[in-house]
C-alpha positions as CSV (number, residue, x, y, z in Angstrom):
1,X,0.0,0.0,0.0
2,X,1.2,3.5,-0.9
3,X,1.5,6.2,1.6
4,X,-1.6,8.4,1.5
5,X,0.6,11.5,1.9
6,X,2.7,10.5,-1.1
7,X,-0.4,10.0,-3.1
8,X,-1.7,13.4,-2.1
9,X,1.7,15.0,-3.1
10,X,1.6,13.3,-6.5
11,X,-2.0,14.4,-7.1
12,X,-1.1,18.0,-6.1
13,X,2.0,18.0,-8.3
14,X,-0.1,16.8,-11.3
15,X,-2.7,19.5,-10.6
16,X,0.0,22.1,-10.3
17,X,1.5,21.1,-13.7
18,X,-1.9,21.2,-15.4
19,X,-2.9,24.6,-13.8
20,X,0.5,26.2,-14.6
21,X,0.5,24.8,-18.2
22,X,-3.1,25.8,-18.8
23,X,-2.5,29.3,-17.4
24,X,0.6,29.9,-19.6
25,X,-1.2,28.7,-22.7
26,X,-4.4,30.6,-22.1
27,X,-2.4,33.8,-21.1
28,X,-0.4,33.6,-24.3
29,X,-3.5,33.1,-26.5
30,X,-5.3,35.8,-24.5
31,X,-2.6,38.3,-25.4
32,X,-3.4,40.9,-22.8
33,X,-2.7,41.6,-19.1
34,X,-4.6,39.2,-16.8
35,X,-7.0,40.5,-14.2
36,X,-8.6,38.9,-11.1
37,X,-11.6,37.6,-13.0
38,X,-9.6,35.4,-15.3
39,X,-10.7,31.8,-14.5
40,X,-7.4,30.0,-15.1
41,X,-5.6,32.5,-12.9
42,X,-8.2,31.9,-10.1
43,X,-7.8,28.1,-10.4
44,X,-4.0,28.5,-10.2
45,X,-4.3,30.4,-6.9
46,X,-6.6,27.7,-5.6
47,X,-4.2,24.9,-6.5
48,X,-1.2,26.9,-5.0
49,X,-3.3,27.3,-1.8
50,X,-3.9,23.5,-1.6
51,X,-0.2,22.9,-2.2
52,X,0.9,25.3,0.6
53,X,-1.7,23.8,3.0
54,X,-0.5,20.3,2.5
55,X,1.0,18.9,5.7
56,X,0.5,22.2,7.6
57,X,0.7,21.7,11.3
58,X,-2.5,22.5,13.3
59,X,-1.9,25.2,16.0
60,X,-3.9,25.7,19.1
61,X,-5.4,29.1,19.8
62,X,-8.1,30.6,22.0
63,X,-10.7,30.1,19.3
64,X,-9.8,26.4,18.7
65,X,-7.5,24.7,16.2
66,X,-6.5,26.4,12.9
67,X,-4.1,26.1,10.0
68,X,-2.5,29.3,8.9
69,X,-0.5,29.8,5.7
70,X,0.5,33.3,6.8
71,X,3.1,32.0,9.3
72,X,5.5,30.3,6.7
73,X,5.0,33.1,4.2
74,X,6.1,35.7,6.8
75,X,9.5,34.0,6.9
76,X,10.3,35.1,3.4
77,X,10.8,38.8,4.4
78,X,13.5,37.5,6.9
79,X,15.3,35.5,4.2
80,X,14.9,38.1,1.4
81,X,14.7,41.8,2.4
82,X,13.0,42.6,-1.0
83,X,9.9,40.8,0.2
84,X,9.5,43.1,3.2
85,X,7.6,45.6,1.0
86,X,5.0,42.9,0.0
87,X,4.5,41.8,3.7
88,X,4.2,45.4,4.8
89,X,1.6,46.2,2.1
90,X,-0.4,43.1,3.0
91,X,-0.5,44.0,6.7
92,X,-1.6,47.6,5.8
93,X,-4.6,46.4,3.7
94,X,-7.8,47.4,5.6
95,X,-10.1,44.7,4.3
96,X,-8.1,41.7,5.4
97,X,-8.9,40.3,8.8
98,X,-7.8,36.6,8.7
99,X,-4.3,35.1,8.1
100,X,-5.7,33.1,5.1
101,X,-6.7,36.4,3.4
102,X,-3.3,37.8,4.0
103,X,-1.6,34.7,2.5
104,X,-3.9,35.0,-0.6
105,X,-3.0,38.7,-1.0
106,X,0.7,37.8,-0.6
107,X,0.5,35.2,-3.4
108,X,-1.1,37.7,-5.8
109,X,1.4,40.5,-5.1
110,X,4.3,38.1,-5.5
111,X,2.9,36.9,-8.9
112,X,2.5,40.6,-10.0
113,X,6.2,41.2,-9.1
114,X,7.2,38.0,-11.0
115,X,9.1,36.9,-7.9
116,X,6.9,34.1,-6.7
117,X,9.3,31.3,-7.8
118,X,12.3,33.1,-6.2
119,X,10.6,33.7,-2.9
120,X,9.3,30.0,-2.6
121,X,12.8,28.7,-3.6
122,X,14.3,30.6,-0.7
123,X,11.6,29.2,1.5
124,X,12.1,25.5,0.6
125,X,15.8,25.8,1.1
126,X,15.3,26.5,4.8
127,X,13.7,23.3,5.9
128,X,14.8,23.9,9.5
129,X,12.5,26.9,9.6
130,X,9.7,25.2,7.7
131,X,9.7,22.2,10.0
132,X,8.1,24.4,12.7
133,X,5.0,24.9,10.4
134,X,4.8,21.6,8.3
135,X,4.8,17.9,9.0
136,X,7.8,15.8,7.9
137,X,5.9,14.4,4.9
138,X,4.5,17.7,3.7
139,X,4.8,18.8,0.1
140,X,7.0,21.8,0.9
141,X,9.6,19.6,2.6
142,X,9.7,16.9,-0.2
143,X,11.0,16.9,-3.8
144,X,7.6,17.7,-5.2
145,X,7.9,21.2,-3.7
146,X,11.1,21.8,-5.6
147,X,9.5,20.6,-8.8
148,X,6.5,23.0,-8.3
149,X,8.9,25.9,-7.6
150,X,10.7,25.1,-10.9
151,X,7.4,25.1,-12.8
152,X,6.6,28.5,-11.3
153,X,9.6,30.1,-13.2
154,X,7.5,29.8,-16.4
155,X,4.9,32.2,-15.0
156,X,7.4,35.1,-15.4
157,X,6.2,35.5,-19.0
158,X,2.7,36.4,-17.7
159,X,1.7,40.0,-17.0
160,X,-1.0,40.3,-14.3
161,X,-2.7,43.3,-12.9
162,X,-4.7,42.2,-9.8
163,X,-6.7,44.5,-7.6
164,X,-6.1,43.1,-4.1
165,X,-7.6,46.0,-2.2
166,X,-11.2,45.5,-3.3
167,X,-11.5,41.7,-3.2
168,X,-13.0,39.7,-0.3
169,X,-10.1,37.3,0.1
170,X,-11.1,36.2,3.7
171,X,-14.3,34.4,2.7
172,X,-13.4,32.9,-0.7
173,X,-13.9,29.1,-1.0
174,X,-10.9,27.4,-2.6
175,X,-12.4,24.5,-4.7
176,X,-10.5,23.1,-7.7
177,X,-12.6,23.0,-11.0
178,X,-11.5,19.8,-12.8
179,X,-13.7,20.6,-15.8
180,X,-11.1,23.1,-17.0
181,X,-8.5,20.4,-17.5
182,X,-10.6,17.8,-19.3
183,X,-9.7,17.9,-23.1
184,X,-10.5,15.7,-26.1
185,X,-8.0,14.0,-28.4
186,X,-8.2,16.6,-31.2
187,X,-7.4,19.5,-28.8
188,X,-4.5,17.4,-27.4
189,X,-3.1,16.8,-30.8
190,X,-3.4,20.4,-31.8
191,X,-2.1,21.6,-28.4
192,X,1.0,19.3,-28.6
193,X,2.2,21.0,-31.8
194,X,1.5,24.5,-30.3
195,X,3.1,23.5,-27.0
196,X,6.3,22.4,-28.7
197,X,6.5,25.7,-30.5
198,X,5.6,27.7,-27.4
199,X,8.0,25.6,-25.3
200,X,10.9,26.5,-27.6
201,X,10.0,30.2,-27.5
202,X,9.5,30.2,-23.8
203,X,12.8,28.4,-23.2
204,X,14.6,31.1,-25.3
205,X,12.8,33.8,-23.5
206,X,13.5,32.3,-20.1
207,X,17.1,32.0,-21.0
208,X,17.3,35.6,-22.1
209,X,15.4,36.8,-18.9
210,X,17.7,34.7,-16.7
211,X,20.7,36.1,-18.4
212,X,19.3,39.6,-18.1
213,X,18.5,39.0,-14.4
214,X,22.1,37.8,-13.7
215,X,23.5,40.9,-15.5
216,X,21.2,43.1,-13.5
217,X,22.3,41.4,-10.3
218,X,26.0,41.9,-11.1
219,X,25.3,45.5,-11.9
220,X,23.4,46.0,-8.7
221,X,26.2,44.3,-6.8
222,X,28.8,46.6,-8.3
223,X,26.6,49.6,-7.7
224,X,26.2,48.5,-4.1
225,X,30.0,48.2,-3.7
226,X,30.4,51.7,-5.1
227,X,27.7,53.0,-2.8
228,X,29.3,51.3,0.2
229,X,32.7,52.7,-0.7
230,X,31.3,56.2,-1.1
231,X,29.4,55.8,2.2
232,X,32.6,54.7,3.9
233,X,34.6,57.6,2.4
234,X,31.9,60.0,3.5
235,X,31.9,58.4,7.0
236,X,35.7,58.8,7.2
237,X,35.5,62.4,6.1
238,X,32.8,63.0,8.7
239,X,34.8,61.3,11.4
240,X,37.9,63.4,10.4
241,X,35.8,66.6,10.7
242,X,34.4,65.4,14.0
243,X,37.9,64.5,15.3
244,X,39.1,68.0,14.3
245,X,36.2,69.6,16.0
246,X,36.9,67.5,19.1
247,X,40.5,68.5,19.1
248,X,39.5,72.2,18.8
249,X,37.0,71.7,21.7
250,X,39.6,69.9,23.8
251,X,42.1,72.6,23.2
252,X,39.6,75.2,24.2
253,X,38.7,73.2,27.3
254,X,42.4,72.8,28.1
255,X,42.9,76.6,27.8
256,X,39.8,77.1,30.0
257,X,41.1,74.6,32.6
258,X,44.5,76.3,32.6
259,X,43.0,79.7,33.1
260,X,40.7,78.3,35.8
261,X,43.8,76.6,37.4
262,X,45.7,79.9,37.4
263,X,42.7,81.7,38.9
264,X,42.3,79.1,41.6
265,X,46.1,79.3,42.4
266,X,45.9,83.1,42.6
267,X,42.8,82.9,44.8
268,X,44.4,80.2,47.1
269,X,47.6,82.3,47.4
270,X,45.6,85.4,48.2
271,X,43.6,83.5,50.8
272,X,46.8,82.0,52.2
273,X,48.3,85.4,52.5
274,X,45.2,86.8,54.2
275,X,45.0,83.9,56.6
276,X,48.8,84.1,57.3
277,X,48.4,87.9,58.0
278,X,45.4,87.2,60.3
279,X,47.3,84.5,62.1
280,X,50.3,86.7,62.6
281,X,48.2,89.6,63.9
282,X,46.4,87.3,66.2
283,X,49.7,85.8,67.4
284,X,51.0,89.4,68.1
285,X,47.9,90.3,70.0
286,X,48.1,87.1,71.9
287,X,51.7,87.7,72.7
288,X,51.0,91.3,73.8
289,X,48.1,90.3,75.9
290,X,50.1,87.5,77.4
291,X,52.9,89.9,78.3
292,X,50.5,92.3,79.9
293,X,48.9,89.5,81.9
294,X,52.3,88.3,83.0
295,X,53.3,91.7,84.1
296,X,50.0,92.2,86.0
297,X,50.4,88.7,87.6
298,X,53.9,89.6,88.6
299,X,52.8,92.9,90.1
300,X,49.9,91.2,91.9
301,X,52.3,88.5,93.2
302,X,54.8,91.1,94.3
303,X,52.1,93.1,96.1
304,X,50.8,89.9,97.7
305,X,54.3,89.2,99.0
306,X,54.6,92.7,100.2
307,X,51.3,92.6,102.0
308,X,52.2,89.3,103.6
309,X,55.4,90.9,104.8
310,X,53.4,93.8,106.1
311,X,51.0,91.5,107.8
312,X,53.8,89.8,109.6
313,X,55.2,93.2,110.6
314,X,51.8,94.2,111.8
315,X,51.3,91.1,113.8
316,X,54.7,91.6,115.4
317,X,53.7,95.1,116.1
318,X,50.4,93.9,117.5
319,X,52.2,91.6,119.8
320,X,54.6,94.3,120.7
321,X,52.1,97.2,120.7
322,X,48.8,96.4,122.3
323,X,48.1,100.0,122.8
324,X,47.8,100.7,119.2
325,X,45.0,98.1,118.7
326,X,42.3,100.4,117.5
327,X,44.5,102.0,114.9
328,X,45.6,98.6,113.7
329,X,42.0,97.4,113.5
330,X,41.2,100.3,111.2
331,X,44.3,99.6,109.2
332,X,43.3,95.9,109.0
333,X,39.8,96.8,107.7
334,X,41.3,99.0,105.1
335,X,43.7,96.3,104.2
336,X,40.9,93.7,104.0
337,X,39.0,96.0,101.6
338,X,42.1,96.3,99.4
339,X,42.5,92.6,99.5
340,X,38.9,92.0,98.4
341,X,39.3,94.5,95.6
342,X,42.5,92.8,94.5
343,X,40.9,89.4,94.7
344,X,38.1,90.7,92.5
345,X,40.7,92.0,90.0
346,X,42.4,88.5,90.1
347,X,39.1,86.9,89.4
348,X,38.6,89.3,86.5
349,X,42.1,88.6,85.3
350,X,41.4,84.8,85.4
351,X,38.3,85.3,83.3
352,X,40.3,87.3,80.8
353,X,42.9,84.5,80.8
354,X,40.2,81.9,80.1
355,X,38.8,84.1,77.2
356,X,42.3,84.4,75.8
357,X,42.7,80.6,76.0
358,X,39.4,80.2,74.1
359,X,40.5,82.7,71.5
360,X,43.7,80.7,71.1
361,X,41.8,77.4,70.7
362,X,39.6,79.1,68.0
363,X,42.6,80.4,66.2
364,X,44.2,76.9,66.4
365,X,41.0,75.4,64.9
366,X,41.0,78.1,62.1
367,X,44.6,77.3,61.4
368,X,43.7,73.6,61.1
369,X,40.7,74.3,58.8
370,X,42.9,76.6,56.6
371,X,45.5,73.8,56.5
372,X,42.8,71.3,55.4
373,X,41.6,73.7,52.7
374,X,45.1,74.0,51.5
375,X,45.4,70.2,51.3
376,X,42.1,70.0,49.4
377,X,43.2,72.7,47.0
378,X,46.6,71.0,46.5
379,X,44.7,67.8,45.7
380,X,42.5,69.6,43.2
381,X,45.6,71.1,41.6
382,X,47.1,67.6,41.3
383,X,43.8,66.2,39.8
384,X,43.7,69.1,37.3
385,X,47.3,68.3,36.3
386,X,46.3,64.6,35.8
387,X,43.4,65.7,33.7
388,X,45.6,67.9,31.6
389,X,48.0,65.0,31.2
390,X,45.1,62.7,30.1
391,X,43.9,65.3,27.6
392,X,47.3,65.6,26.1
393,X,47.5,61.8,25.8
394,X,44.0,61.7,24.1
395,X,45.1,64.5,21.8
396,X,48.1,62.5,20.8
397,X,45.9,59.4,20.2
398,X,43.5,61.4,18.1
399,X,46.3,62.8,16.0
400,X,47.5,59.2,15.4
401,X,44.0,58.1,14.5
402,X,43.7,61.1,12.2
403,X,46.9,60.1,10.4
404,X,45.7,56.5,10.1
405,X,42.3,57.7,8.7
406,X,44.1,59.9,6.2
407,X,46.2,56.9,5.1
408,X,43.0,54.8,4.8
409,X,41.3,57.5,2.9
410,X,44.1,57.7,0.4
411,X,44.1,53.9,0.0
412,X,40.3,53.9,-0.4
413,X,40.5,56.7,-3.1
414,X,43.0,54.6,-5.0
415,X,40.8,51.5,-4.7
416,X,37.7,53.5,-5.9
417,X,39.6,54.9,-8.8
418,X,40.8,51.4,-9.9
419,X,37.3,50.0,-9.3
420,X,35.7,52.7,-11.4
421,X,38.1,51.9,-14.3
422,X,37.2,48.2,-14.0
423,X,33.5,49.0,-13.7
424,X,33.6,51.2,-16.8
425,X,35.2,48.4,-18.9
426,X,32.8,45.8,-17.5
427,X,29.8,48.1,-18.1
428,X,30.8,48.6,-21.7
429,X,31.1,44.9,-22.3
430,X,27.8,44.3,-20.5
431,X,26.1,47.1,-22.6
432,X,27.3,45.4,-25.8
433,X,25.9,42.1,-24.6
434,X,22.6,43.7,-23.6
435,X,22.3,45.3,-27.1
436,X,22.9,41.9,-28.7
437,X,20.3,40.3,-26.4
438,X,17.8,43.1,-27.1
439,X,18.1,42.3,-30.9
440,X,17.5,38.7,-30.2
441,X,14.5,39.7,-28.0
442,X,13.0,41.8,-30.8
443,X,13.2,38.9,-33.2
444,X,11.6,36.6,-30.6
445,X,8.9,39.2,-29.9
446,X,8.0,39.4,-33.7
447,X,7.7,35.6,-33.8
448,X,5.6,35.7,-30.6
449,X,3.3,38.4,-32.2
450,X,2.8,36.2,-35.2
451,X,2.0,33.2,-33.0
452,X,-0.3,35.3,-30.9
453,X,-2.2,36.6,-34.0
454,X,-2.6,33.1,-35.2
455,X,-3.8,32.0,-31.8
456,X,-6.2,35.0,-31.6
457,X,-7.8,34.0,-34.9
458,X,-8.3,30.4,-33.7
459,X,-9.6,31.7,-30.5
460,X,-12.1,33.9,-32.3
461,X,-13.3,31.0,-34.4
462,X,-13.7,28.9,-31.4
463,X,-15.6,31.7,-29.6
464,X,-18.0,32.0,-32.5
465,X,-18.6,28.3,-32.6
466,X,-19.2,28.4,-28.9
467,X,-21.6,31.2,-29.3
468,X,-23.6,29.3,-31.9
469,X,-23.6,26.2,-29.8
470,X,-24.8,28.2,-26.8
471,X,-27.6,29.8,-28.9
472,X,-28.7,26.4,-30.2
473,X,-28.7,25.0,-26.8
474,X,-30.8,27.9,-25.5
475,X,-33.2,27.5,-28.4
476,X,-33.4,23.8,-27.7
477,X,-34.1,24.5,-24.1
478,X,-36.8,27.0,-25.1
479,X,-38.4,24.4,-27.4
480,X,-38.4,21.9,-24.6
481,X,-40.1,24.4,-22.4
482,X,-42.7,25.2,-25.1
483,X,-43.4,21.5,-25.5
484,X,-43.9,21.1,-21.8
485,X,-46.2,24.2,-21.8
486,X,-48.2,22.7,-24.7
487,X,-48.7,19.4,-23.0
488,X,-49.7,21.2,-19.8
489,X,-52.3,23.3,-21.7
490,X,-53.7,20.1,-23.4
491,X,-54.2,18.5,-20.1
492,X,-55.9,21.6,-18.8
493,X,-58.1,21.7,-21.9
494,X,-59.1,18.1,-21.4
495,X,-59.9,18.8,-17.8
496,X,-62.0,21.9,-18.8
497,X,-63.8,19.9,-21.4
498,X,-64.8,17.2,-19.0
499,X,-65.9,19.9,-16.5
500,X,-67.9,21.6,-19.2
501,X,-69.6,18.4,-20.3
502,X,-70.6,17.6,-16.7
503,X,-71.9,21.1,-16.3
504,X,-74.0,20.8,-19.6
505,X,-75.5,17.6,-18.4
506,X,-76.4,19.1,-15.1
507,X,-78.0,22.1,-16.9
508,X,-79.9,19.8,-19.2
509,X,-81.2,17.9,-16.2
510,X,-82.1,21.1,-14.5
511,X,-83.9,22.4,-17.7
512,X,-85.9,19.2,-18.0
513,X,-86.8,19.4,-14.4
514,X,-87.7,23.1,-14.7
515,X,-89.8,22.4,-17.8
516,X,-91.7,19.6,-16.1
517,X,-92.3,21.8,-13.1
518,X,-93.5,24.7,-15.3
519,X,-95.9,22.4,-17.2
520,X,-97.3,21.2,-14.0
521,X,-97.8,24.7,-12.8
522,X,-99.6,25.7,-16.1
523,X,-101.8,22.6,-15.9
524,X,-102.7,23.6,-12.4
525,X,-103.5,27.2,-13.5
526,X,-105.7,26.0,-16.4
527,X,-107.4,23.6,-14.1
528,X,-108.1,26.4,-11.7
529,X,-109.4,28.6,-14.6
530,X,-111.6,25.8,-15.9
531,X,-113.0,25.2,-12.5
532,X,-113.6,28.9,-12.0
533,X,-115.3,29.5,-15.5
534,X,-117.1,26.2,-15.8
535,X,-114.9,25.0,-18.6
536,X,-113.9,21.4,-18.9
537,X,-110.3,20.3,-19.7
538,X,-110.2,18.7,-23.1
539,X,-107.9,16.0,-24.3
540,X,-104.9,16.9,-26.5
541,X,-106.4,15.1,-29.5
542,X,-109.6,17.1,-29.4
543,X,-108.0,20.6,-28.7
544,X,-106.7,21.9,-32.0
545,X,-106.9,25.7,-31.3
546,X,-107.0,28.1,-28.4
547,X,-110.4,29.0,-27.1
548,X,-109.4,32.5,-25.9
549,X,-107.6,33.8,-29.0
550,X,-109.0,31.2,-31.4
551,X,-105.6,30.5,-33.0
552,X,-104.2,27.1,-33.8
553,X,-101.6,25.3,-31.8
554,X,-98.1,25.0,-33.3
555,X,-94.6,24.4,-32.4
556,X,-94.1,28.0,-31.3
557,X,-97.6,28.2,-29.6
558,X,-97.8,25.4,-27.2
559,X,-100.9,23.8,-25.5
560,X,-101.4,24.9,-22.0
């Protein structure tokens, strides 16, 4: 038994071959730009959607399980930066709300760019990325995917103009119409001859387009290298200008720092001179005050000694002279007063001494703070000197880098000059090759125009025949409808006839009954008249004429 996934891949490959072949043939016979309403193009997108959905992993979401084509197609913009424009335009479309609609819009835009085969080729080469979205036996991970991508190269001969913005791509139902691919033997025989001719023309055109694409890629590569060299040259020039500006700024900052350093040194020297002058003045005042206090202390001490000596003398005199006690008492009182005053002066001098000591302590603290400030300023000066040394070192490094940048710039200018010469020679050779290929293309285009005209005439004849067949089929359908209507009317006529006969019979029966009842009523009336006038009812054989008007009875004049 074959693997069902392998059978599905084979069926999808055959359908892709048929749809791509039919699209190319019909587009070449159509001879105009294809739009969204072209049936083979719609069927091609349906087949491509089935191919891309084959083996797609089911992902869980809040709304349930879903399969999204948009996930693997979003990888193309990472592999090829040129596809980012398509992805961005698809995301910006306002009418698309589902990932399936975005994937359909992406396929249409890629076909209009004629890059669908290139984008899918890049995608199938990265199987490590596709394995996150597809099963291991999916079509995109097997050889059938590479075959389908190779068939898509032929679609580059088709010009399509698809309006993606107005279409409802979210709700379209992708069903493959197999009736488009069922052909008879005559069409196959004719199409084989045409296909052989078209295949040779398409091969030539594909070869020319591929060669032109390679030439364009080489030209773009060379142009990119030139642009990169110009950008690097401009960057080096900008860096050189920035380095010069930085050097100028650093020189200005260095000058400012030197000026600030000189100002700080002047200010510190002035402050040191002022503090030294204050300290010297305070020292002089302290020395003077200390000398005065010493002198006062010596005088007080000397006076105290003298008073002690006097007291001893007085005591001796008291012992010796008792008689002079009162005078001595007065003298003692005076002396006590003097002693108290001197003690008060001593206390005051002690207070002054304490204040002088406090002033000396404050002066000592001020000297320490000034010494600390001097140390801090010396440290700042050393830091500024280190900064100036660093700035000079950076200036030397910048000068070395500037010299290296100038050497690189000269080497880059020589390289660009050589590259421009080589590029000019290559461009001339490529221009000659392009002119030769353009002549070949013109010849091929004339052949293609003849083939298209021939195909157009055949298509017109086929369209006329189709129109006549359609008219005949419509007329046959109308005749069948008329026949059915005629049979229906005949049936209705028969039914009406039967109804009419029944109604006539009923009317005849009613008429006979009415005539009988009328005759009975007339007989009753005549009998009543005869009874009233004394007349006798005669028999029909005897009554030949009317007795009232005396006229004979006939068919029009009945007997009553």
